[in-house]
N, CA, C and O atoms as a GROMACS GRO file, in nm:
protein
  616
    1UNK      N    1   7.413   3.015  10.769
    1UNK     CA    2   7.403   2.959  10.634
    1UNK      C    3   7.345   3.060  10.535
    1UNK      O    4   7.231   3.048  10.491
    2UNK      N    5   7.424   3.156  10.503
    2UNK     CA    6   7.371   3.254  10.404
    2UNK      C    7   7.494   3.306  10.318
    2UNK      O    8   7.505   3.425  10.288
    3UNK      N    9   7.579   3.212  10.284
    3UNK     CA   10   7.696   3.249  10.203
    3UNK      C   11   7.653   3.258  10.057
    3UNK      O   12   7.559   3.191  10.014
    4UNK      N   13   7.722   3.341   9.982
    4UNK     CA   14   7.696   3.357   9.842
    4UNK      C   15   7.724   3.231   9.764
    4UNK      O   16   7.650   3.195   9.672
    5UNK      N   17   7.834   3.162   9.801
    5UNK     CA   18   7.872   3.041   9.728
    5UNK      C   19   7.803   2.918   9.794
    5UNK      O   20   7.826   2.886   9.910
    6UNK      N   21   7.720   2.855   9.717
    6UNK     CA   22   7.646   2.736   9.766
    6UNK      C   23   7.668   2.621   9.672
    6UNK      O   24   7.650   2.636   9.551
    7UNK      N   25   7.706   2.509   9.723
    7UNK     CA   26   7.728   2.385   9.648
    7UNK      C   27   7.633   2.278   9.699
    7UNK      O   28   7.601   2.274   9.818
    8UNK      N   29   7.587   2.190   9.607
    8UNK     CA   30   7.493   2.088   9.647
    8UNK      C   31   7.543   1.956   9.602
    8UNK      O   32   7.590   1.939   9.489
    9UNK      N   33   7.533   1.856   9.694
    9UNK     CA   34   7.572   1.718   9.658
    9UNK      C   35   7.468   1.661   9.562
    9UNK      O   36   7.348   1.679   9.581
   10UNK      N   37   7.516   1.593   9.458
   10UNK     CA   38   7.424   1.541   9.360
   10UNK      C   39   7.369   1.402   9.398
   10UNK      O   40   7.260   1.364   9.358
   11UNK      N   41   7.446   1.331   9.476
   11UNK     CA   42   7.408   1.193   9.511
   11UNK      C   43   7.436   1.098   9.395
   11UNK      O   44   7.408   0.979   9.408
   12UNK      N   45   7.488   1.144   9.283
   12UNK     CA   46   7.519   1.057   9.169
   12UNK      C   47   7.667   1.045   9.152
   12UNK      O   48   7.743   1.138   9.180
   13UNK      N   49   7.709   0.928   9.106
   13UNK     CA   50   7.853   0.900   9.092
   13UNK      C   51   7.921   0.995   8.997
   13UNK      O   52   7.857   1.051   8.909
   14UNK      N   53   8.055   1.014   9.015
   14UNK     CA   54   8.130   1.100   8.930
   14UNK      C   55   8.158   1.233   9.001
   14UNK      O   56   8.088   1.274   9.094
   15UNK      N   57   8.265   1.300   8.951
   15UNK     CA   58   8.301   1.435   9.007
   15UNK      C   59   8.207   1.542   8.954
   15UNK      O   60   8.156   1.531   8.843
   16UNK      N   61   8.184   1.643   9.033
   16UNK     CA   62   8.095   1.751   9.000
   16UNK      C   63   8.164   1.845   8.895
   16UNK      O   64   8.286   1.860   8.892
   17UNK      N   65   8.080   1.904   8.812
   17UNK     CA   66   8.137   1.996   8.713
   17UNK      C   67   8.189   2.118   8.779
   17UNK      O   68   8.282   2.180   8.728
   18UNK      N   69   8.131   2.157   8.895
   18UNK     CA   70   8.179   2.280   8.965
   18UNK      C   71   8.323   2.268   9.012
   18UNK      O   72   8.399   2.364   9.008
   19UNK      N   73   8.361   2.147   9.057
   19UNK     CA   74   8.499   2.130   9.104
   19UNK      C   75   8.592   2.082   8.990
   19UNK      O   76   8.702   2.135   8.972
   20UNK      N   77   8.546   1.980   8.915
   20UNK     CA   78   8.630   1.924   8.808
   20UNK      C   79   8.659   2.024   8.698
   20UNK      O   80   8.766   2.021   8.636
   21UNK      N   81   8.558   2.116   8.674
   21UNK     CA   82   8.572   2.215   8.568
   21UNK      C   83   8.642   2.343   8.611
   21UNK      O   84   8.668   2.429   8.527
   22UNK      N   85   8.674   2.356   8.739
   22UNK     CA   86   8.742   2.481   8.788
   22UNK      C   87   8.890   2.466   8.758
   22UNK      O   88   8.950   2.362   8.785
   23UNK      N   89   8.950   2.573   8.699
   23UNK     CA   90   9.092   2.565   8.661
   23UNK      C   91   9.189   2.552   8.779
   23UNK      O   92   9.303   2.510   8.759
   24UNK      N   93   9.146   2.586   8.900
   24UNK     CA   94   9.235   2.578   9.016
   24UNK      C   95   9.214   2.456   9.106
   24UNK      O   96   9.267   2.450   9.216
   25UNK      N   97   9.136   2.358   9.057
   25UNK     CA   98   9.115   2.237   9.138
   25UNK      C   99   9.244   2.157   9.142
   25UNK      O  100   9.326   2.164   9.050
   26UNK      N  101   9.261   2.082   9.247
   26UNK     CA  102   9.375   1.990   9.258
   26UNK      C  103   9.326   1.845   9.269
   26UNK      O  104   9.214   1.818   9.314
   27UNK      N  105   9.409   1.756   9.229
   27UNK     CA  106   9.381   1.615   9.247
   27UNK      C  107   9.461   1.571   9.371
   27UNK      O  108   9.580   1.600   9.382
   28UNK      N  109   9.398   1.504   9.458
   28UNK     CA  110   9.465   1.456   9.582
   28UNK      C  111   9.427   1.314   9.619
   28UNK      O  112   9.332   1.258   9.565
   29UNK      N  113   9.502   1.259   9.710
   29UNK     CA  114   9.473   1.123   9.756
   29UNK      C  115   9.468   1.128   9.911
   29UNK      O  116   9.550   1.189   9.979
   30UNK      N  117   9.365   1.059   9.960
   30UNK     CA  118   9.349   1.045  10.108
   30UNK      C  119   9.472   0.972  10.164
   30UNK      O  120   9.515   0.871  10.108
   31UNK      N  121   9.526   1.019  10.269
   31UNK     CA  122   9.631   0.948  10.333
   31UNK      C  123   9.577   0.839  10.422
   31UNK      O  124   9.468   0.853  10.477
   32UNK      N  125   9.652   0.728  10.437
   32UNK     CA  126   9.606   0.618  10.524
   32UNK      C  127   9.622   0.670  10.670
   32UNK      O  128   9.732   0.705  10.713
   33UNK      N  129   9.514   0.672  10.740
   33UNK     CA  130   9.513   0.718  10.882
   33UNK      C  131   9.415   0.630  10.961
   33UNK      O  132   9.312   0.585  10.910
   34UNK      N  133   9.452   0.610  11.087
   34UNK     CA  134   9.364   0.535  11.175
   34UNK      C  135   9.256   0.627  11.231
   34UNK      O  136   9.285   0.741  11.267
   35UNK      N  137   9.136   0.581  11.240
   35UNK     CA  138   9.026   0.652  11.297
   35UNK      C  139   8.944   0.555  11.386
   35UNK      O  140   8.947   0.433  11.366
   36UNK      N  141   8.874   0.610  11.481
   36UNK     CA  142   8.782   0.535  11.567
   36UNK      C  143   8.646   0.545  11.501
   36UNK      O  144   8.603   0.653  11.460
   37UNK      N  145   8.577   0.427  11.491
   37UNK     CA  146   8.448   0.429  11.418
   37UNK      C  147   8.340   0.361  11.512
   37UNK      O  148   8.366   0.261  11.579
   38UNK      N  149   8.225   0.420  11.512
   38UNK     CA  150   8.111   0.352  11.574
   38UNK      C  151   7.994   0.361  11.476
   38UNK      O  152   7.976   0.463  11.410
   39UNK      N  153   7.919   0.258  11.465
   39UNK     CA  154   7.803   0.253  11.378
   39UNK      C  155   7.680   0.280  11.458
   39UNK      O  156   7.657   0.214  11.560
   40UNK      N  157   7.598   0.377  11.415
   40UNK     CA  158   7.478   0.410  11.494
   40UNK      C  159   7.362   0.316  11.462
   40UNK      O  160   7.342   0.274  11.348
   41UNK      N  161   7.287   0.283  11.565
   41UNK     CA  162   7.166   0.199  11.552
   41UNK      C  163   7.042   0.284  11.532
   41UNK      O  164   6.936   0.234  11.497
   42UNK      N  165   7.056   0.415  11.556
   42UNK     CA  166   6.939   0.503  11.555
   42UNK      C  167   6.971   0.631  11.477
   42UNK      O  168   7.088   0.668  11.462
   43UNK      N  169   6.868   0.697  11.429
   43UNK     CA  170   6.890   0.824  11.362
   43UNK      C  171   6.939   0.923  11.469
   43UNK      O  172   6.889   0.927  11.582
   44UNK      N  173   7.037   1.001  11.431
   44UNK     CA  174   7.096   1.097  11.522
   44UNK      C  175   7.154   1.216  11.447
   44UNK      O  176   7.152   1.218  11.324
   45UNK      N  177   7.205   1.312  11.518
   45UNK     CA  178   7.274   1.428  11.455
   45UNK      C  179   7.417   1.426  11.501
   45UNK      O  180   7.445   1.417  11.621
   46UNK      N  181   7.509   1.434  11.406
   46UNK     CA  182   7.651   1.441  11.434
   46UNK      C  183   7.696   1.587  11.421
   46UNK      O  184   7.679   1.652  11.317
   47UNK      N  185   7.753   1.634  11.527
   47UNK     CA  186   7.803   1.775  11.530
   47UNK      C  187   7.947   1.779  11.477
   47UNK      O  188   8.040   1.737  11.545
   48UNK      N  189   7.961   1.830  11.358
   48UNK     CA  190   8.098   1.839  11.294
   48UNK      C  191   8.142   1.988  11.307
   48UNK      O  192   8.058   2.075  11.332
   49UNK      N  193   8.270   2.015  11.289
   49UNK     CA  194   8.314   2.153  11.292
   49UNK      C  195   8.245   2.243  11.189
   49UNK      O  196   8.238   2.364  11.205
   50UNK      N  197   8.193   2.180  11.082
   50UNK     CA  198   8.129   2.260  10.972
   50UNK      C  199   7.978   2.265  10.984
   50UNK      O  200   7.914   2.341  10.911
   51UNK      N  201   7.916   2.183  11.075
   51UNK     CA  202   7.774   2.190  11.092
   51UNK      C  203   7.715   2.059  11.140
   51UNK      O  204   7.786   1.960  11.159
   52UNK      N  205   7.584   2.060  11.160
   52UNK     CA  206   7.511   1.941  11.207
   52UNK      C  207   7.476   1.855  11.084
   52UNK      O  208   7.424   1.904  10.984
   53UNK      N  209   7.507   1.723  11.095
   53UNK     CA  210   7.477   1.629  10.987
   53UNK      C  211   7.387   1.517  11.046
   53UNK      O  212   7.411   1.461  11.153
   54UNK      N  213   7.281   1.491  10.967
   54UNK     CA  214   7.191   1.381  11.004
   54UNK      C  215   7.248   1.250  10.970
   54UNK      O  216   7.291   1.228  10.856
   55UNK      N  217   7.251   1.155  11.070
   55UNK     CA  218   7.300   1.020  11.047
   55UNK      C  219   7.179   0.927  11.057
   55UNK      O  220   7.084   0.954  11.130
   56UNK      N  221   7.187   0.818  10.981
   56UNK     CA  222   7.076   0.720  10.978
   56UNK      C  223   7.130   0.585  11.033
   56UNK      O  224   7.251   0.561  11.031
   57UNK      N  225   7.041   0.500  11.081
   57UNK     CA  226   7.087   0.370  11.132
   57UNK      C  227   7.179   0.299  11.033
   57UNK      O  228   7.145   0.289  10.915
   58UNK      N  229   7.294   0.250  11.079
   58UNK     CA  230   7.392   0.187  10.992
   58UNK      C  231   7.504   0.274  10.948
   58UNK      O  232   7.608   0.224  10.903
   59UNK      N  233   7.487   0.407  10.959
   59UNK     CA  234   7.592   0.501  10.920
   59UNK      C  235   7.706   0.496  11.017
   59UNK      O  236   7.685   0.466  11.135
   60UNK      N  237   7.825   0.523  10.971
   60UNK     CA  238   7.945   0.528  11.051
   60UNK      C  239   7.970   0.670  11.106
   60UNK      O  240   7.961   0.768  11.032
   61UNK      N  241   8.001   0.678  11.233
   61UNK     CA  242   8.036   0.810  11.293
   61UNK      C  243   8.185   0.789  11.332
   61UNK      O  244   8.221   0.703  11.412
   62UNK      N  245   8.266   0.872  11.268
   62UNK     CA  246   8.407   0.866  11.288
   62UNK      C  247   8.463   0.973  11.378
   62UNK      O  248   8.411   1.084  11.385
   63UNK      N  249   8.570   0.939  11.449
   63UNK     CA  250   8.637   1.034  11.532
   63UNK      C  251   8.785   1.039  11.492
   63UNK      O  252   8.856   0.938  11.496
   64UNK      N  253   8.829   1.162  11.453
   64UNK     CA  254   8.967   1.175  11.412
   64UNK      C  255   9.061   1.197  11.531
   64UNK      O  256   9.019   1.205  11.647
   65UNK      N  257   9.188   1.205  11.498
   65UNK     CA  258   9.294   1.221  11.602
   65UNK      C  259   9.272   1.348  11.684
   65UNK      O  260   9.306   1.354  11.802
   66UNK      N  261   9.215   1.450  11.618
   66UNK     CA  262   9.191   1.580  11.691
   66UNK      C  263   9.065   1.585  11.765
   66UNK      O  264   9.034   1.688  11.824
   67UNK      N  265   8.985   1.473  11.766
   67UNK     CA  266   8.860   1.468  11.835
   67UNK      C  267   8.742   1.512  11.753
   67UNK      O  268   8.631   1.512  11.805
   68UNK      N  269   8.761   1.551  11.625
   68UNK     CA  270   8.653   1.598  11.545
   68UNK      C  271   8.573   1.478  11.497
   68UNK      O  272   8.628   1.370  11.478
   69UNK      N  273   8.442   1.498  11.477
   69UNK     CA  274   8.352   1.391  11.433
   69UNK      C  275   8.302   1.417  11.292
   69UNK      O  276   8.293   1.533  11.251
   70UNK      N  277   8.269   1.311  11.217
   70UNK     CA  278   8.201   1.322  11.092
   70UNK      C  279   8.131   1.194  11.062
   70UNK      O  280   8.159   1.091  11.123
   71UNK      N  281   8.041   1.200  10.969
   71UNK     CA  282   7.959   1.084  10.930
   71UNK      C  283   7.998   1.033  10.791
   71UNK      O  284   8.027   1.112  10.701
   72UNK      N  285   7.997   0.906  10.776
   72UNK     CA  286   8.013   0.843  10.641
   72UNK      C  287   7.892   0.748  10.628
   72UNK      O  288   7.870   0.664  10.715
   73UNK      N  289   7.817   0.761  10.524
   73UNK     CA  290   7.698   0.680  10.501
   73UNK      C  291   7.737   0.533  10.493
   73UNK      O  292   7.846   0.497  10.448
   74UNK      N  293   7.647   0.451  10.538
   74UNK     CA  294   7.666   0.302  10.532
   74UNK      C  295   7.710   0.257  10.392
   74UNK      O  296   7.804   0.179  10.376
   75UNK      N  297   7.638   0.310  10.291
   75UNK     CA  298   7.664   0.270  10.151
   75UNK      C  299   7.810   0.305  10.106
   75UNK      O  300   7.867   0.234  10.023
   76UNK      N  301   7.868   0.408  10.158
   76UNK     CA  302   7.998   0.450  10.111
   76UNK      C  303   8.115   0.410  10.200
   76UNK      O  304   8.231   0.414  10.159
   77UNK      N  305   8.081   0.371  10.322
   77UNK     CA  306   8.188   0.343  10.423
   77UNK      C  307   8.288   0.235  10.377
   77UNK      O  308   8.409   0.257  10.383
   78UNK      N  309   8.238   0.119  10.329
   78UNK     CA  310   8.330   0.010  10.295
   78UNK      C  311   8.422   0.038  10.183
   78UNK      O  312   8.523  -0.031  10.165
   79UNK      N  313   8.387   0.141  10.103
   79UNK     CA  314   8.478   0.181   9.987
   79UNK      C  315   8.586   0.281  10.035
   79UNK      O  316   8.678   0.314   9.960
   80UNK      N  317   8.574   0.330  10.159
   80UNK     CA  318   8.672   0.428  10.204
   80UNK      C  319   8.754   0.388  10.329
   80UNK      O  320   8.852   0.454  10.363
   81UNK      N  321   8.714   0.280  10.396
   81UNK     CA  322   8.785   0.237  10.520
   81UNK      C  323   8.788   0.086  10.530
   81UNK      O  324   8.698   0.017  10.484
   82UNK      N  325   8.895   0.037  10.592
   82UNK     CA  326   8.910  -0.108  10.616
   82UNK      C  327   8.937  -0.128  10.767
   82UNK      O  328   9.008  -0.048  10.827
   83UNK      N  329   8.881  -0.232  10.826
   83UNK     CA  330   8.899  -0.260  10.967
   83UNK      C  331   9.044  -0.297  11.001
   83UNK      O  332   9.115  -0.359  10.922
   84UNK      N  333   9.086  -0.256  11.120
   84UNK     CA  334   9.221  -0.296  11.169
   84UNK      C  335   9.198  -0.404  11.269
   84UNK      O  336   9.134  -0.379  11.372
   85UNK      N  337   9.249  -0.526  11.245
   85UNK     CA  338   9.228  -0.636  11.346
   85UNK      C  339   9.264  -0.592  11.482
   85UNK      O  340   9.362  -0.519  11.499
   86UNK      N  341   9.186  -0.634  11.583
   86UNK     CA  342   9.080  -0.738  11.579
   86UNK      C  343   8.941  -0.688  11.537
   86UNK      O  344   8.846  -0.766  11.542
   87UNK      N  345   8.926  -0.559  11.494
   87UNK     CA  346   8.797  -0.509  11.455
   87UNK      C  347   8.746  -0.586  11.333
   87UNK      O  348   8.817  -0.604  11.234
   88UNK      N  349   8.621  -0.630  11.342
   88UNK     CA  350   8.561  -0.702  11.231
   88UNK      C  351   8.484  -0.602  11.137
   88UNK      O  352   8.432  -0.502  11.185
   89UNK      N  353   8.478  -0.629  11.008
   89UNK     CA  354   8.408  -0.541  10.917
   89UNK      C  355   8.268  -0.517  10.961
   89UNK      O  356   8.196  -0.610  10.996
   90UNK      N  357   8.225  -0.387  10.960
   90UNK     CA  358   8.088  -0.351  10.994
   90UNK      C  359   8.069  -0.342  11.147
   90UNK      O  360   7.958  -0.317  11.194
   91UNK      N  361   8.176  -0.361  11.223
   91UNK     CA  362   8.166  -0.351  11.370
   91UNK      C  363   8.238  -0.224  11.415
   91UNK      O  364   8.332  -0.180  11.348
   92UNK      N  365   8.197  -0.166  11.526
   92UNK     CA  366   8.266  -0.050  11.580
   92UNK      C  367   8.407  -0.086  11.623
   92UNK      O  368   8.432  -0.196  11.672
   93UNK      N  369   8.500   0.009  11.605
   93UNK     CA  370   8.638  -0.016  11.642
   93UNK      C  371   8.732   0.070  11.563
   93UNK      O  372   8.695   0.180  11.520
   94UNK      N  373   8.850   0.024  11.543
   94UNK     CA  374   8.960   0.102  11.468
   94UNK      C  375   8.957   0.059  11.322
   94UNK      O  376   8.951  -0.058  11.287
   95UNK      N  377   8.961   0.165  11.237
   95UNK     CA  378   8.966   0.144  11.095
   95UNK      C  379   9.078   0.227  11.030
   95UNK      O  380   9.119   0.328  11.087
   96UNK      N  381   9.125   0.188  10.912
   96UNK     CA  382   9.227   0.262  10.841
   96UNK      C  383   9.160   0.323  10.714
   96UNK      O  384   9.089   0.253  10.642
   97UNK      N  385   9.182   0.449  10.689
   97UNK     CA  386   9.128   0.510  10.569
   97UNK      C  387   9.208   0.455  10.446
   97UNK      O  388   9.330   0.438  10.450
   98UNK      N  389   9.133   0.430  10.342
   98UNK     CA  390   9.192   0.384  10.214
   98UNK      C  391   9.244   0.505  10.133
   98UNK      O  392   9.189   0.614  10.146
   99UNK      N  393   9.346   0.489  10.052
   99UNK     CA  394   9.401   0.600   9.975
   99UNK      C  395   9.324   0.632   9.848
   99UNK      O  396   9.380   0.625   9.738
  100UNK      N  397   9.199   0.666   9.860
  100UNK     CA  398   9.115   0.700   9.746
  100UNK      C  399   9.144   0.839   9.696
  100UNK      O  400   9.191   0.926   9.770
  101UNK      N  401   9.116   0.861   9.565
  101UNK     CA  402   9.140   0.989   9.495
  101UNK      C  403   9.025   1.080   9.510
  101UNK      O  404   8.909   1.037   9.504
  102UNK      N  405   9.053   1.207   9.529
  102UNK     CA  406   8.950   1.311   9.536
  102UNK      C  407   8.993   1.433   9.449
  102UNK      O  408   9.108   1.442   9.405
  103UNK      N  409   8.903   1.521   9.427
  103UNK     CA  410   8.933   1.649   9.369
  103UNK      C  411   8.899   1.756   9.477
  103UNK      O  412   8.803   1.741   9.552
  104UNK      N  413   8.977   1.858   9.482
  104UNK     CA  414   8.950   1.962   9.581
  104UNK      C  415   8.977   2.098   9.528
  104UNK      O  416   9.057   2.115   9.436
  105UNK      N  417   8.911   2.196   9.585
  105UNK     CA  418   8.924   2.333   9.544
  105UNK      C  419   8.928   2.418   9.671
  105UNK      O  420   8.835   2.416   9.753
  106UNK      N  421   9.039   2.494   9.686
  106UNK     CA  422   9.054   2.583   9.803
  106UNK      C  423   8.975   2.709   9.770
  106UNK      O  424   8.997   2.770   9.665
  107UNK      N  425   8.887   2.748   9.854
  107UNK     CA  426   8.803   2.863   9.833
  107UNK      C  427   8.848   2.978   9.923
  107UNK      O  428   8.890   2.957  10.037
  108UNK      N  429   8.838   3.099   9.869
  108UNK     CA  430   8.890   3.217   9.940
  108UNK      C  431   8.781   3.305   9.989
  108UNK      O  432   8.804   3.423  10.017
  109UNK      N  433   8.663   3.252  10.001
  109UNK     CA  434   8.548   3.321  10.062
  109UNK      C  435   8.462   3.216  10.131
  109UNK      O  436   8.473   3.098  10.097
  110UNK      N  437   8.376   3.254  10.228
  110UNK     CA  438   8.290   3.154  10.296
  110UNK      C  439   8.197   3.086  10.191
  110UNK      O  440   8.167   3.144  10.086
  111UNK      N  441   8.153   2.964  10.223
  111UNK     CA  442   8.067   2.890  10.133
  111UNK      C  443   7.990   2.785  10.211
  111UNK      O  444   8.025   2.752  10.325
  112UNK      N  445   7.884   2.733  10.150
  112UNK     CA  446   7.801   2.635  10.212
  112UNK      C  447   7.795   2.513  10.121
  112UNK      O  448   7.812   2.523   9.999
  113UNK      N  449   7.770   2.396  10.181
  113UNK     CA  450   7.750   2.275  10.103
  113UNK      C  451   7.622   2.207  10.159
  113UNK      O  452   7.615   2.177  10.279
  114UNK      N  453   7.525   2.183  10.074
  114UNK     CA  454   7.408   2.113  10.111
  114UNK      C  455   7.428   1.965  10.076
  114UNK      O  456   7.464   1.934   9.963
  115UNK      N  457   7.407   1.876  10.169
  115UNK     CA  458   7.430   1.734  10.155
  115UNK      C  459   7.311   1.674  10.079
  115UNK      O  460   7.205   1.735  10.070
  116UNK      N  461   7.331   1.550  10.025
  116UNK     CA  462   7.234   1.489   9.942
  116UNK      C  463   7.104   1.457  10.016
  116UNK      O  464   7.001   1.436   9.952
  117UNK      N  465   7.107   1.453  10.149
  117UNK     CA  466   6.982   1.426  10.222
  117UNK      C  467   6.882   1.542  10.220
  117UNK      O  468   6.767   1.529  10.262
  118UNK      N  469   6.932   1.661  10.170
  118UNK     CA  470   6.848   1.777  10.155
  118UNK      C  471   6.819   1.854  10.288
  118UNK      O  472   6.755   1.959  10.286
  119UNK      N  473   6.866   1.802  10.397
  119UNK     CA  474   6.843   1.871  10.528
  119UNK      C  475   6.968   1.911  10.598
  119UNK      O  476   6.967   2.003  10.679
  120UNK      N  477   7.081   1.841  10.568
  120UNK     CA  478   7.207   1.873  10.635
  120UNK      C  479   7.287   1.971  10.552
  120UNK      O  480   7.298   1.956  10.430
  121UNK      N  481   7.344   2.074  10.619
  121UNK     CA  482   7.422   2.169  10.547
  121UNK      C  483   7.553   2.197  10.627
  121UNK      O  484   7.553   2.196  10.750
  122UNK      N  485   7.662   2.221  10.553
  122UNK     CA  486   7.787   2.252  10.613
  122UNK      C  487   7.827   2.395  10.577
  122UNK      O  488   7.790   2.446  10.471
  123UNK      N  489   7.900   2.458  10.662
  123UNK     CA  490   7.954   2.593  10.631
  123UNK      C  491   8.105   2.598  10.634
  123UNK      O  492   8.169   2.558  10.732
  124UNK      N  493   8.163   2.647  10.524
  124UNK     CA  494   8.305   2.658  10.516
  124UNK      C  495   8.350   2.802  10.529
  124UNK      O  496   8.274   2.894  10.500
  125UNK      N  497   8.474   2.820  10.574
  125UNK     CA  498   8.531   2.951  10.591
  125UNK      C  499   8.632   2.977  10.476
  125UNK      O  500   8.676   2.885  10.406
  126UNK      N  501   8.664   3.104  10.460
  126UNK     CA  502   8.768   3.141  10.360
  126UNK      C  503   8.892   3.060  10.390
  126UNK      O  504   8.937   3.057  10.504
  127UNK      N  505   8.948   2.996  10.292
  127UNK     CA  506   9.071   2.914  10.307
  127UNK      C  507   9.042   2.765  10.324
  127UNK      O  508   9.133   2.683  10.311
  128UNK      N  509   8.918   2.729  10.351
  128UNK     CA  510   8.880   2.588  10.359
  128UNK      C  511   8.876   2.529  10.222
  128UNK      O  512   8.868   2.601  10.123
  129UNK      N  513   8.881   2.393  10.213
  129UNK     CA  514   8.879   2.319  10.093
  129UNK      C  515   8.738   2.261  10.071
  129UNK      O  516   8.678   2.204  10.162
  130UNK      N  517   8.687   2.278   9.948
  130UNK     CA  518   8.567   2.202   9.901
  130UNK      C  519   8.619   2.073   9.845
  130UNK      O  520   8.697   2.076   9.750
  131UNK      N  521   8.581   1.959   9.899
  131UNK     CA  522   8.629   1.833   9.862
  131UNK      C  523   8.521   1.753   9.785
  131UNK      O  524   8.410   1.735   9.836
  132UNK      N  525   8.551   1.709   9.668
  132UNK     CA  526   8.463   1.631   9.581
  132UNK      C  527   8.515   1.486   9.588
  132UNK      O  528   8.625   1.457   9.541
  133UNK      N  529   8.433   1.395   9.647
  133UNK     CA  530   8.474   1.262   9.668
  133UNK      C  531   8.457   1.171   9.549
  133UNK      O  532   8.500   1.056   9.553
  134UNK      N  533   8.392   1.223   9.439
  134UNK     CA  534   8.379   1.147   9.317
  134UNK      C  535   8.260   1.050   9.320
  134UNK      O  536   8.239   0.975   9.224
  135UNK      N  537   8.184   1.053   9.428
  135UNK     CA  538   8.071   0.962   9.443
  135UNK      C  539   7.938   1.034   9.460
  135UNK      O  540   7.842   0.976   9.510
  136UNK      N  541   7.935   1.163   9.417
  136UNK     CA  542   7.818   1.238   9.434
  136UNK      C  543   7.812   1.317   9.563
  136UNK      O  544   7.715   1.389   9.587
  137UNK      N  545   7.914   1.304   9.647
  137UNK     CA  546   7.918   1.373   9.774
  137UNK      C  547   8.029   1.479   9.775
  137UNK      O  548   8.133   1.464   9.712
  138UNK      N  549   8.002   1.585   9.849
  138UNK     CA  550   8.098   1.696   9.863
  138UNK      C  551   8.121   1.710  10.018
  138UNK      O  552   8.039   1.669  10.099
  139UNK      N  553   8.232   1.767  10.050
  139UNK     CA  554   8.258   1.793  10.189
  139UNK      C  555   8.339   1.917  10.210
  139UNK      O  556   8.388   1.973  10.112
  140UNK      N  557   8.357   1.964  10.329
  140UNK     CA  558   8.442   2.076  10.356
  140UNK      C  559   8.553   2.030  10.457
  140UNK      O  560   8.526   1.966  10.558
  141UNK      N  561   8.677   2.066  10.422
  141UNK     CA  562   8.789   2.027  10.507
  141UNK      C  563   8.869   2.154  10.536
  141UNK      O  564   8.910   2.225  10.444
  142UNK      N  565   8.891   2.183  10.661
  142UNK     CA  566   8.974   2.301  10.702
  142UNK      C  567   9.114   2.281  10.652
  142UNK      O  568   9.160   2.167  10.638
  143UNK      N  569   9.183   2.389  10.623
  143UNK     CA  570   9.315   2.387  10.565
  143UNK      C  571   9.413   2.303  10.648
  143UNK      O  572   9.488   2.225  10.589
  144UNK      N  573   9.416   2.316  10.783
  144UNK     CA  574   9.512   2.242  10.862
  144UNK      C  575   9.480   2.090  10.857
  144UNK      O  576   9.570   2.006  10.855
  145UNK      N  577   9.357   2.060  10.856
  145UNK     CA  578   9.321   1.913  10.847
  145UNK      C  579   9.347   1.856  10.712
  145UNK      O  580   9.391   1.742  10.700
  146UNK      N  581   9.319   1.938  10.602
  146UNK     CA  582   9.349   1.895  10.470
  146UNK      C  583   9.495   1.862  10.450
  146UNK      O  584   9.529   1.761  10.386
  147UNK      N  585   9.583   1.947  10.503
  147UNK     CA  586   9.725   1.932  10.490
  147UNK      C  587   9.778   1.798  10.550
  147UNK      O  588   9.875   1.741  10.501
  148UNK      N  589   9.711   1.750  10.656
  148UNK     CA  590   9.756   1.629  10.719
  148UNK      C  591   9.676   1.504  10.673
  148UNK      O  592   9.717   1.391  10.698
  149UNK      N  593   9.562   1.526  10.606
  149UNK     CA  594   9.474   1.415  10.564
  149UNK      C  595   9.491   1.379  10.419
  149UNK      O  596   9.465   1.264  10.382
  150UNK      N  597   9.533   1.473  10.333
  150UNK     CA  598   9.538   1.448  10.188
  150UNK      C  599   9.679   1.480  10.136
  150UNK      O  600   9.749   1.567  10.189
  151UNK      N  601   9.718   1.406  10.032
  151UNK     CA  602   9.841   1.435   9.963
  151UNK      C  603   9.808   1.485   9.825
  151UNK      O  604   9.745   1.414   9.746
  152UNK      N  605   9.850   1.609   9.795
  152UNK     CA  606   9.819   1.665   9.660
  152UNK      C  607   9.902   1.595   9.557
  152UNK      O  608  10.024   1.587   9.568
  153UNK      N  609   9.835   1.543   9.456
  153UNK     CA  610   9.908   1.470   9.342
  153UNK      C  611   9.937   1.570   9.229
  153UNK      O  612  10.046   1.568   9.171
  154UNK      N  613   9.845   1.654   9.200
  154UNK     CA  614   9.867   1.757   9.096
  154UNK      C  615   9.764   1.864   9.106
  154UNK      O  616   9.766   1.958   9.027
   0.00000   0.00000   0.00000
């Protein structure tokens, strides 16, 4: 974690000036995809390809088709995923991602993202995407995953 480019999640709604104001940002939409979800009852650490993320009780821990894991906070989960029957809302099981809009910027040098919790940090590689979810959170998505997970609108 010592890259020259460092981004910090604001925790406040709206897109960040760093991404929205960059002339090479793209607007994209999350594709609808099935994921496996479990809700944690205890504080834990989720090992993602980009780094260790602290999860809190009630947070969702998702597993993608490639076996990668990531965390979505309890407060933001219901706005991004819907249960696939027979899974009940708020229960572990299969969920479908909703087609929400994001802004993204493909970076050509390594970079870090500090999450809003102030203790979790992610590391991106040259060619990865800095994703701005529009809700005060930022993420890192590898190029191959971005291509299958998001549809570039403009």
